[in-house]
FIVOMAR-818257 format. One record per residue (C-alpha): residue number from 1; residue in one letter; x, y, z. Coordinates in Angstrom, 3 decimals. Example, Ala and Ser with C-alpha at 12.3 -4.5 7.8 and 13.67 -1.06 7.14 Angstrom:
<marvo 1; 'a'; <12.300; -4.500; 7.800>>
<marvo 2; 's'; <13.670; -1.060; 7.140>>
This chain:
<marvo 1; 'm'; <-5.760; 2.276; 17.044>>
<marvo 2; 't'; <-8.503; -0.232; 16.361>>
<marvo 3; 'g'; <-9.184; -2.713; 13.578>>
<marvo 4; 'p'; <-7.732; -6.073; 12.507>>
<marvo 5; 'l'; <-4.706; -4.347; 10.920>>
<marvo 6; 'a'; <-3.765; -2.304; 13.995>>
<marvo 7; 'g'; <0.020; -2.268; 14.267>>
<marvo 8; 'v'; <0.589; -2.738; 10.529>>
<marvo 9; 'r'; <2.682; 0.115; 9.097>>
<marvo 10; 'v'; <2.232; 1.152; 5.479>>
<marvo 11; 'v'; <4.227; 3.543; 3.263>>
<marvo 12; 'v'; <2.469; 4.803; 0.156>>
<marvo 13; 'l'; <3.997; 6.858; -2.644>>
<marvo 14; 'a'; <1.155; 9.263; -3.469>>
<marvo 15; 'g'; <-0.696; 8.493; -6.676>>
<marvo 16; 'm'; <-4.116; 8.378; -8.267>>
<marvo 17; 'g'; <-6.801; 5.796; -9.017>>
<marvo 18; 'p'; <-6.408; 2.628; -6.953>>
<marvo 19; 'v'; <-3.499; 3.904; -4.829>>
<marvo 20; 'p'; <-5.512; 6.187; -2.504>>
<marvo 21; 'y'; <-8.354; 3.669; -2.441>>
<marvo 22; 'v'; <-6.204; 0.763; -1.235>>
<marvo 23; 's'; <-4.671; 3.177; 1.290>>
<marvo 24; 'm'; <-8.134; 3.979; 2.633>>
<marvo 25; 'l'; <-9.077; 0.298; 2.863>>
<marvo 26; 'l'; <-5.974; -0.459; 4.921>>
<marvo 27; 'a'; <-6.377; 2.634; 7.110>>
<marvo 28; 'd'; <-10.047; 1.808; 7.736>>
<marvo 29; 'm'; <-8.926; -1.543; 9.121>>
<marvo 30; 'g'; <-6.517; 0.088; 11.559>>
<marvo 31; 'a'; <-3.233; 0.184; 9.637>>
<marvo 32; 'd'; <-0.913; 3.145; 10.233>>
<marvo 33; 'v'; <-0.759; 4.496; 6.678>>
<marvo 34; 'v'; <1.659; 7.267; 5.733>>
<marvo 35; 'r'; <1.541; 8.778; 2.262>>
<marvo 36; 'v'; <4.639; 10.398; 0.760>>
<marvo 37; 'v'; <3.793; 13.543; -1.211>>
<marvo 38; 'r'; <5.980; 15.892; -3.189>>
<marvo 39; 'p'; <7.159; 19.107; -1.545>>
<marvo 40; 'p'; <6.336; 21.880; -1.291>>
<marvo 41; 'h'; <2.909; 21.169; 0.143>>
<marvo 42; 'r'; <1.059; 23.948; -1.640>>
<marvo 43; 's'; <-2.554; 22.881; -1.727>>
<marvo 44; 'a'; <-5.064; 20.070; -1.654>>
<marvo 45; 'r'; <-4.016; 19.303; -5.231>>
<marvo 46; 'a'; <-0.457; 18.625; -4.070>>
<marvo 47; 'l'; <-1.791; 16.098; -1.592>>
<marvo 48; 's'; <-4.689; 14.419; -3.333>>
<marvo 49; 'q'; <-3.840; 15.056; -6.976>>
<marvo 50; 't'; <-7.608; 15.135; -7.503>>
<marvo 51; 'd'; <-8.992; 18.136; -9.359>>
<marvo 52; 'g'; <-11.525; 20.241; -7.533>>
<marvo 53; 'l'; <-11.357; 18.470; -4.175>>
<marvo 54; 't'; <-10.473; 20.084; -0.897>>
<marvo 55; 'e'; <-8.435; 17.921; 1.452>>
<marvo 56; 't'; <-11.328; 17.449; 3.885>>
<marvo 57; 'a'; <-13.661; 16.294; 1.091>>
<marvo 58; 'd'; <-11.232; 13.733; -0.335>>
<marvo 59; 'v'; <-12.861; 10.756; 1.371>>
<marvo 60; 'v'; <-10.348; 8.153; 0.159>>
<marvo 61; 'n'; <-7.651; 9.905; 2.194>>
<marvo 62; 'r'; <-9.425; 9.435; 5.518>>
<marvo 63; 'g'; <-7.230; 7.884; 8.179>>
<marvo 64; 'v'; <-4.102; 8.469; 6.090>>
<marvo 65; 'g'; <-1.267; 10.726; 7.233>>
<marvo 66; 's'; <1.086; 12.530; 4.853>>
<marvo 67; 'v'; <4.768; 13.444; 4.837>>
<marvo 68; 'a'; <6.644; 15.445; 2.240>>
<marvo 69; 'a'; <9.811; 14.165; 0.572>>
<marvo 70; 'd'; <11.610; 14.925; -2.680>>
<marvo 71; 'l'; <12.132; 11.473; -4.181>>
<marvo 72; 'k'; <14.736; 12.802; -6.619>>
<marvo 73; 'd'; <16.889; 14.137; -3.808>>
<marvo 74; 'p'; <19.231; 11.667; -2.034>>
<marvo 75; 'q'; <18.136; 12.905; 1.381>>
<marvo 76; 'g'; <14.465; 12.568; 0.490>>
<marvo 77; 'r'; <15.034; 9.101; -0.923>>
<marvo 78; 'e'; <16.896; 8.007; 2.209>>
<marvo 79; 'a'; <14.111; 9.401; 4.393>>
<marvo 80; 'v'; <11.571; 7.255; 2.545>>
<marvo 81; 'l'; <13.795; 4.177; 2.751>>
<marvo 82; 'r'; <14.073; 4.706; 6.495>>
<marvo 83; 'l'; <10.274; 4.578; 6.647>>
<marvo 84; 'a'; <10.360; 1.368; 4.611>>
<marvo 85; 'd'; <12.880; -0.081; 7.074>>
<marvo 86; 's'; <10.200; -0.053; 9.784>>
<marvo 87; 'a'; <7.195; -0.693; 7.540>>
<marvo 88; 'd'; <5.254; -3.846; 6.803>>
<marvo 89; 'v'; <3.901; -2.687; 3.433>>
<marvo 90; 'f'; <5.231; -0.359; 0.718>>
<marvo 91; 'i'; <2.853; 0.714; -2.086>>
<marvo 92; 'e'; <3.693; 2.467; -5.343>>
<marvo 93; 'g'; <1.612; 3.099; -8.447>>
<marvo 94; 'y'; <4.205; 4.330; -10.959>>
<marvo 95; 'r'; <4.928; 2.878; -14.369>>
<marvo 96; 'p'; <7.326; -0.081; -14.337>>
<marvo 97; 'g'; <10.929; 0.958; -13.721>>
<marvo 98; 'v'; <10.250; 4.379; -12.201>>
<marvo 99; 't'; <10.938; 3.443; -8.580>>
<marvo 100; 'e'; <14.078; 1.549; -9.672>>
<marvo 101; 'r'; <15.372; 4.736; -11.282>>
<marvo 102; 'l'; <14.565; 6.635; -8.098>>
<marvo 103; 'g'; <16.459; 4.104; -5.973>>
<marvo 104; 'l'; <13.223; 3.039; -4.291>>
<marvo 105; 'g'; <12.562; -0.185; -6.168>>
<marvo 106; 'p'; <11.828; -3.589; -4.661>>
<marvo 107; 'a'; <15.508; -4.593; -4.557>>
<marvo 108; 'd'; <16.422; -1.372; -2.728>>
<marvo 109; 'a'; <13.671; -1.686; -0.132>>
<marvo 110; 'l'; <13.775; -5.448; 0.436>>
<marvo 111; 'a'; <17.568; -5.424; 0.840>>
<marvo 112; 'r'; <17.046; -3.270; 3.909>>
<marvo 113; 'n'; <13.827; -4.871; 5.156>>
<marvo 114; 'p'; <13.378; -8.493; 4.030>>
<marvo 115; 'r'; <9.957; -8.673; 5.752>>
<marvo 116; 'l'; <8.514; -5.935; 3.553>>
<marvo 117; 'v'; <5.487; -6.540; 1.317>>
<marvo 118; 'y'; <6.232; -4.367; -1.724>>
<marvo 119; 'v'; <3.125; -3.618; -3.800>>
<marvo 120; 'r'; <3.259; -2.420; -7.416>>
<marvo 121; 'l'; <-0.230; -1.231; -8.369>>
<marvo 122; 't'; <-0.569; -0.392; -12.053>>
<marvo 123; 'g'; <-2.997; -0.606; -14.940>>
<marvo 124; 'y'; <-1.320; -3.101; -17.254>>
<marvo 125; 'g'; <1.159; -4.739; -14.876>>
<marvo 126; 'q'; <4.941; -4.913; -14.731>>
<marvo 127; 't'; <5.382; -6.945; -17.919>>
<marvo 128; 'g'; <3.834; -7.197; -21.371>>
<marvo 129; 'p'; <3.616; -5.038; -24.521>>
<marvo 130; 'r'; <1.361; -2.446; -22.839>>
<marvo 131; 'a'; <3.177; -2.248; -19.504>>
<marvo 132; 'q'; <4.495; 1.256; -20.207>>
<marvo 133; 'd'; <1.263; 2.629; -21.700>>
<marvo 134; 'a'; <-0.719; 5.363; -19.975>>
<marvo 135; 'g'; <-4.348; 4.659; -19.199>>
<marvo 136; 'h'; <-7.337; 5.121; -16.948>>
<marvo 137; 'd'; <-10.114; 2.930; -15.616>>
<marvo 138; 'i'; <-11.958; 2.800; -18.947>>
<marvo 139; 'n'; <-8.826; 1.569; -20.724>>
<marvo 140; 'y'; <-8.084; -1.232; -18.269>>
<marvo 141; 'v'; <-11.700; -2.403; -18.197>>
<marvo 142; 'a'; <-11.689; -2.405; -22.003>>
<marvo 143; 'q'; <-8.411; -4.337; -22.104>>
<marvo 144; 's'; <-9.825; -7.008; -19.773>>
<marvo 145; 'g'; <-12.791; -7.689; -22.052>>
<marvo 146; 'a'; <-15.324; -6.637; -19.432>>
<marvo 147; 'l'; <-16.253; -3.270; -20.962>>
<marvo 148; 'h'; <-17.631; -4.983; -24.050>>
<marvo 149; 'a'; <-20.231; -6.679; -21.875>>
<marvo 150; 'l'; <-21.346; -3.454; -20.182>>
<marvo 151; 'a'; <-23.892; -2.414; -22.781>>
<marvo 152; 's'; <-27.559; -2.815; -23.552>>
<marvo 153; 'a'; <-28.666; -4.482; -26.763>>
<marvo 154; 'g'; <-27.526; -2.427; -29.729>>
<marvo 155; 'g'; <-25.967; 0.189; -27.463>>
<marvo 156; 'a'; <-22.416; 1.355; -26.866>>
<marvo 157; 'p'; <-20.399; 0.039; -23.900>>
<marvo 158; 'r'; <-20.842; 2.280; -20.857>>
<marvo 159; 'p'; <-17.843; 2.968; -18.598>>
<marvo 160; 'p'; <-18.627; 1.992; -14.974>>
<marvo 161; 'i'; <-17.345; 5.352; -13.651>>
<marvo 162; 'n'; <-14.041; 4.267; -12.060>>
<marvo 163; 'l'; <-15.539; 1.617; -9.792>>
<marvo 164; 'l'; <-14.568; -1.490; -11.737>>
<marvo 165; 'g'; <-10.931; -0.882; -12.717>>
<marvo 166; 'd'; <-9.548; 1.542; -10.142>>
<marvo 167; 'y'; <-11.490; 0.364; -7.130>>
<marvo 168; 'a'; <-12.648; -3.246; -7.587>>
<marvo 169; 'g'; <-9.994; -4.687; -9.900>>
<marvo 170; 'g'; <-7.227; -2.463; -8.570>>
<marvo 171; 'g'; <-7.734; -1.292; -5.006>>
<marvo 172; 'a'; <-9.856; -4.125; -3.608>>
<marvo 173; 'i'; <-7.909; -6.930; -5.309>>
<marvo 174; 'g'; <-4.678; -5.165; -4.296>>
<marvo 175; 'a'; <-5.813; -5.032; -0.671>>
<marvo 176; 'f'; <-6.635; -8.747; -0.809>>
<marvo 177; 'g'; <-3.125; -9.431; -2.128>>
<marvo 178; 'i'; <-1.611; -7.385; 0.669>>
<marvo 179; 'a'; <-3.612; -9.278; 3.302>>
<marvo 180; 'c'; <-2.464; -12.593; 1.815>>
<marvo 181; 'a'; <1.182; -11.517; 1.726>>
<marvo 182; 'l'; <1.051; -10.242; 5.323>>
<marvo 183; 'v'; <-0.238; -13.616; 6.505>>
<marvo 184; 'e'; <2.576; -15.389; 4.644>>
<marvo 185; 'a'; <5.204; -12.937; 5.935>>
<marvo 186; 'a'; <4.029; -13.481; 9.510>>
<marvo 187; 'r'; <4.579; -17.202; 9.032>>
<marvo 188; 't'; <7.929; -17.090; 7.205>>
<marvo 189; 'g'; <9.460; -13.750; 8.179>>
<marvo 190; 'r'; <9.920; -12.947; 4.492>>
<marvo 191; 'g'; <8.240; -10.303; 2.382>>
<marvo 192; 'q'; <7.659; -10.339; -1.353>>
<marvo 193; 'v'; <6.745; -8.219; -4.367>>
<marvo 194; 'i'; <3.104; -8.008; -5.491>>
<marvo 195; 'd'; <2.422; -7.175; -9.139>>
<marvo 196; 'a'; <-1.184; -5.939; -8.933>>
<marvo 197; 'a'; <-2.522; -4.957; -12.356>>
<marvo 198; 'm'; <-5.991; -3.552; -12.825>>
<marvo 199; 'v'; <-6.426; -5.530; -16.054>>
<marvo 200; 'd'; <-5.717; -8.729; -14.102>>
<marvo 201; 'g'; <-8.065; -7.692; -11.295>>
<marvo 202; 'v'; <-10.984; -6.893; -13.566>>
<marvo 203; 'a'; <-10.422; -10.139; -15.484>>
<marvo 204; 'i'; <-10.715; -12.240; -12.326>>
<marvo 205; 'l'; <-14.017; -10.541; -11.554>>
<marvo 206; 't'; <-15.401; -12.156; -14.711>>
<marvo 207; 'a'; <-14.771; -15.731; -13.503>>
<marvo 208; 'k'; <-18.456; -16.684; -13.304>>
<marvo 209; 'l'; <-19.118; -15.257; -16.762>>
<marvo 210; 'q'; <-16.305; -17.340; -18.248>>
<marvo 211; 'g'; <-17.909; -20.487; -16.898>>
<marvo 212; 'l'; <-21.292; -19.491; -18.321>>
<marvo 213; 'r'; <-19.710; -18.712; -21.687>>
<marvo 214; 'a'; <-17.955; -22.077; -21.783>>
<marvo 215; 'a'; <-21.271; -23.814; -21.089>>
<marvo 216; 'g'; <-23.007; -21.897; -23.870>>
<marvo 217; 'l'; <-25.156; -20.034; -21.351>>
<marvo 218; 'y'; <-23.823; -16.532; -21.934>>
<marvo 219; 's'; <-23.604; -14.732; -25.241>>
<marvo 220; 'd'; <-20.876; -12.250; -26.168>>
<marvo 221; 'e'; <-23.589; -10.081; -27.699>>
<marvo 222; 'p'; <-24.295; -7.440; -25.025>>
<marvo 223; 'g'; <-27.818; -6.990; -23.760>>
<marvo 224; 't'; <-29.006; -10.497; -24.638>>
<marvo 225; 'n'; <-28.265; -12.332; -21.381>>
<marvo 226; 'f'; <-30.022; -12.745; -18.074>>
<marvo 227; 'l'; <-27.803; -10.350; -16.113>>
<marvo 228; 'd'; <-26.934; -7.642; -18.658>>
<marvo 229; 's'; <-30.449; -6.182; -19.201>>
<marvo 230; 'g'; <-31.279; -8.773; -21.855>>
<marvo 231; 'a'; <-33.911; -10.400; -19.659>>
<marvo 232; 'p'; <-36.949; -8.155; -19.073>>
<marvo 233; 'f'; <-37.216; -9.429; -15.509>>
<marvo 234; 'y'; <-33.654; -8.254; -14.676>>
<marvo 235; 'd'; <-33.577; -4.589; -15.588>>
<marvo 236; 't'; <-34.662; -1.125; -14.504>>
<marvo 237; 'y'; <-38.006; 0.469; -15.356>>
<marvo 238; 'l'; <-39.258; 4.037; -15.476>>
<marvo 239; 'c'; <-41.986; 4.883; -12.957>>
<marvo 240; 'a'; <-44.778; 7.457; -13.124>>
<marvo 241; 'd'; <-42.692; 10.061; -11.282>>
<marvo 242; 'g'; <-39.651; 9.772; -13.569>>
<marvo 243; 'r'; <-37.703; 7.632; -11.118>>
<marvo 244; 'y'; <-36.648; 4.043; -11.614>>
<marvo 245; 'l'; <-37.412; 0.617; -10.203>>
<marvo 246; 'a'; <-34.833; -2.195; -10.219>>
<marvo 247; 'v'; <-36.233; -5.663; -10.946>>
<marvo 248; 'g'; <-34.206; -8.825; -10.357>>
<marvo 249; 'a'; <-36.886; -11.521; -10.466>>
<marvo 250; 'l'; <-34.798; -14.290; -12.007>>
<marvo 251; 'e'; <-36.159; -17.417; -10.325>>
<marvo 252; 'p'; <-39.665; -18.608; -11.282>>
<marvo 253; 'd'; <-41.064; -18.170; -7.771>>
<marvo 254; 'f'; <-39.651; -14.655; -7.499>>
<marvo 255; 'y'; <-40.928; -13.796; -10.980>>
<marvo 256; 'a'; <-44.401; -15.032; -10.076>>
<marvo 257; 'e'; <-44.329; -12.828; -6.986>>
<marvo 258; 'f'; <-43.216; -9.886; -9.091>>
<marvo 259; 'v'; <-45.913; -10.090; -11.767>>
<marvo 260; 'g'; <-48.523; -11.057; -9.175>>
<marvo 261; 'r'; <-48.143; -7.669; -7.472>>
<marvo 262; 'l'; <-48.165; -5.562; -10.629>>
<marvo 263; 'g'; <-51.930; -5.151; -10.346>>
<marvo 264; 'v'; <-52.662; -5.970; -13.989>>
<marvo 265; 'd'; <-54.066; -9.021; -15.774>>
<marvo 266; 't'; <-51.061; -11.130; -16.796>>
<marvo 267; 'a'; <-52.965; -14.219; -17.939>>
<marvo 268; 'd'; <-51.990; -13.756; -21.590>>
<marvo 269; 'w'; <-48.440; -12.596; -20.948>>
<marvo 270; 'p'; <-45.618; -14.584; -22.588>>
<marvo 271; 'a'; <-43.838; -17.253; -20.568>>
<marvo 272; 'q'; <-40.981; -15.912; -18.477>>
<marvo 273; 'n'; <-38.185; -17.690; -20.341>>
<marvo 274; 'd'; <-39.528; -17.520; -23.888>>
<marvo 275; 'r'; <-36.667; -15.472; -25.318>>
<marvo 276; 'r'; <-38.488; -14.832; -28.581>>
<marvo 277; 'e'; <-41.157; -12.984; -26.616>>
<marvo 278; 'w'; <-38.825; -11.009; -24.367>>
<marvo 279; 'p'; <-39.284; -7.734; -26.321>>
<marvo 280; 'r'; <-43.072; -7.968; -25.869>>
<marvo 281; 'l'; <-42.730; -8.958; -22.215>>
<marvo 282; 'r'; <-40.483; -5.958; -21.626>>
<marvo 283; 'e'; <-43.086; -3.634; -23.125>>
<marvo 284; 'l'; <-45.829; -5.115; -20.942>>
<marvo 285; 'i'; <-43.755; -4.742; -17.770>>
<marvo 286; 'a'; <-42.755; -1.194; -18.695>>
<marvo 287; 'e'; <-46.388; -0.239; -19.290>>
<marvo 288; 'a'; <-47.437; -1.721; -15.943>>
<marvo 289; 'v'; <-44.648; -0.043; -13.966>>
<marvo 290; 'l'; <-45.572; 3.370; -15.401>>
<marvo 291; 'r'; <-48.841; 3.210; -13.475>>
<marvo 292; 'h'; <-47.301; 4.117; -10.113>>
<marvo 293; 's'; <-44.492; 6.194; -8.648>>
<marvo 294; 'r'; <-41.274; 4.601; -7.472>>
<marvo 295; 'd'; <-42.171; 5.001; -3.805>>
<marvo 296; 'e'; <-45.625; 3.535; -4.389>>
<marvo 297; 'w'; <-43.996; 0.466; -5.964>>
<marvo 298; 'e'; <-41.626; 0.222; -3.040>>
<marvo 299; 'a'; <-44.594; 0.044; -0.676>>
<marvo 300; 'i'; <-46.306; -2.575; -2.868>>
<marvo 301; 'y'; <-43.256; -4.845; -2.949>>
<marvo 302; 'r'; <-41.910; -4.266; 0.543>>
<marvo 303; 'g'; <-41.507; -7.545; 2.431>>
<marvo 304; 's'; <-42.007; -9.699; -0.664>>
<marvo 305; 'd'; <-39.684; -12.098; -2.479>>
<marvo 306; 'a'; <-40.151; -10.303; -5.799>>
<marvo 307; 'c'; <-36.595; -8.930; -5.788>>
<marvo 308; 'v'; <-37.739; -5.385; -6.520>>
<marvo 309; 's'; <-35.957; -2.293; -5.206>>
<marvo 310; 'p'; <-36.125; 1.450; -5.717>>
<marvo 311; 'v'; <-33.149; 2.930; -7.549>>
<marvo 312; 'l'; <-31.837; 5.333; -4.902>>
<marvo 313; 't'; <-29.651; 8.380; -5.232>>
<marvo 314; 'f'; <-26.682; 8.551; -2.868>>
<marvo 315; 'd'; <-28.508; 10.956; -0.538>>
<marvo 316; 'e'; <-31.550; 8.678; -0.523>>
<marvo 317; 'a'; <-29.354; 5.657; 0.128>>
<marvo 318; 'a'; <-27.838; 7.422; 3.122>>
<marvo 319; 't'; <-31.230; 7.951; 4.762>>
<marvo 320; 'd'; <-32.920; 4.718; 3.656>>
<marvo 321; 'a'; <-34.287; 2.828; 6.676>>
<marvo 322; 'h'; <-32.250; -0.344; 6.096>>
<marvo 323; 'n'; <-29.016; 1.479; 5.299>>
<marvo 324; 'a'; <-29.507; 3.856; 8.215>>
<marvo 325; 'h'; <-30.080; 0.915; 10.561>>
<marvo 326; 'r'; <-26.768; -0.633; 9.496>>
<marvo 327; 'g'; <-24.960; 2.690; 9.231>>
<marvo 328; 'v'; <-23.949; 2.044; 5.617>>
<marvo 329; 'y'; <-23.190; 5.757; 5.230>>
<marvo 330; 't'; <-22.242; 8.448; 7.693>>
<marvo 331; 'r'; <-21.660; 12.163; 7.338>>
<marvo 332; 'v'; <-18.363; 13.608; 8.483>>
<marvo 333; 'a'; <-18.147; 17.404; 8.449>>
<marvo 334; 'g'; <-21.010; 17.426; 5.955>>
<marvo 335; 'v'; <-19.359; 14.949; 3.572>>
<marvo 336; 'l'; <-20.999; 11.572; 2.936>>
<marvo 337; 'h'; <-18.648; 8.717; 3.837>>
<marvo 338; 'p'; <-19.274; 5.026; 3.180>>
<marvo 339; 't'; <-18.762; 3.104; 6.405>>
<marvo 340; 'p'; <-15.755; 0.738; 6.448>>
<marvo 341; 'a'; <-16.518; -2.784; 5.281>>
<marvo 342; 'p'; <-16.588; -5.637; 6.070>>
<marvo 343; 'r'; <-17.533; -5.634; 9.746>>
<marvo 344; 'f'; <-15.541; -7.423; 12.415>>
<marvo 345; 'g'; <-17.030; -8.679; 15.654>>
<marvo 346; 'r'; <-13.920; -8.450; 17.823>>
<marvo 347; 't'; <-11.705; -5.877; 16.092>>
<marvo 348; 'p'; <-14.021; -3.241; 14.623>>
<marvo 349; 'a'; <-12.749; -0.938; 11.899>>
<marvo 350; 'r'; <-12.062; 2.721; 12.492>>
<marvo 351; 't'; <-14.886; 5.212; 12.616>>
<marvo 352; 'p'; <-14.554; 7.559; 9.601>>
<marvo 353; 't'; <-13.070; 10.940; 10.429>>
<marvo 354; 'v'; <-12.209; 14.085; 8.484>>
<marvo 355; 'p'; <-9.177; 13.420; 6.233>>
<marvo 356; 'a'; <-6.025; 14.964; 7.641>>
<marvo 357; 't'; <-4.854; 18.306; 6.293>>
<marvo 358; 'g'; <-1.223; 19.285; 5.779>>
<marvo 359; 't'; <1.784; 17.063; 6.318>>
<marvo 360; 't'; <3.553; 15.592; 9.342>>
<marvo 361; 'd'; <7.279; 15.948; 9.872>>
<marvo 362; 'i'; <8.811; 12.766; 8.480>>
<marvo 363; 'a'; <11.202; 12.662; 11.449>>
<marvo 364; 'd'; <8.222; 12.214; 13.774>>
<marvo 365; 'i'; <7.078; 9.177; 11.778>>
<marvo 366; 'h'; <10.625; 7.772; 11.835>>
<marvo 367; 'a'; <10.754; 8.061; 15.599>>
<marvo 368; 'r'; <7.350; 6.466; 16.134>>
<marvo 369; 'w'; <7.878; 3.576; 13.757>>
<marvo 370; 'e'; <11.458; 2.820; 14.744>>
<marvo 371; 't'; <10.468; 2.722; 18.402>>
<marvo 372; 'a'; <7.618; 0.342; 17.605>>
<marvo 373; 't'; <9.952; -1.855; 15.552>>
<marvo 374; 's'; <12.514; -2.000; 18.357>>
<marvo 375; 'r'; <9.825; -3.058; 20.834>>
<marvo 376; 'a'; <8.540; -5.752; 18.476>>
<marvo 377; 'd'; <12.060; -7.089; 17.925>>
<marvo 378; 'a'; <12.643; -7.168; 21.674>>
<marvo 379; 'v'; <9.463; -9.159; 22.214>>
<marvo 380; 's'; <10.465; -11.548; 19.417>>
<marvo 381; 'v'; <13.893; -12.159; 20.982>>
<marvo 382; 'g'; <12.319; -12.668; 24.406>>
<marvo 383; 'e'; <10.030; -15.335; 23.015>>
């Protein structure tokens, strides 16, 4: 295996939302990730729990192996605990108290493996009045306060698909917590429990906004600020061909470059930061942008400091010259995969492959992991 997490062993109790995403992030970086699914293994739904997806198209399961175990059966529970005995990380995404009732809670696992990093990845966290409530990405983003800000002036808040709660606030922040805990465990020989709540994760993403709000530089009225489509020079505009252009010309020099290439007389345009004139400035920019197609604007602004970009579809992003040069996307068996990120100079991440189908015999994982643990212990004693 390759990647900075090569040799790290991870047990995951299959779930939805951030659970498969954090599993993919760890597997991309070389971790040996094994997901525990419910028997019998009937279909892709039994594995991925994602409606309409075949196993090979479920990108977030790439690099992740699966074993079947009945968590309500003593033998199945013991089989999972044996995996945890040799693991470095254990991840579950159930409501608080569920794994305790199953006999797979933090106390059960850490009593057998004190080095274990036990991760509890939920929406509202392990404590608090809403800890037991059901929810999805939109609910957690709303609870954090961030959804209120995701609107244009006078418009309704728009859910950010499931990218902000499930993936950024949940999976990515959870993976960061795991990396931190692994570093600490390597130093002390002791694991710990991580309470990773999506509400908490989304809230921490708003840190910059909180500072701006405290300084009186950011309004709680959506669509009136520099970065939330309030400013006419930080927004998207319709082009002649029905496609869109993204404009982010915040700084005066960048704004001057932007309007200077529009090809229209801007001598009597309002000043950039005259907020009272922003509605008129927006109309003038919109009228100017409608004169050309998106690709024509891309050619006009290419190589400039105007901070102007075409709004690309996913297929266009995959073939875009810059993205193609860096390999931002790759196709695996016809399915578009984002390339693992970030990039490491000495320990490169795994190359994306087709997600595994079916399950592996849990006894085979036991044998592999227990052998690896015995070798590591022997090396430790020798040192």
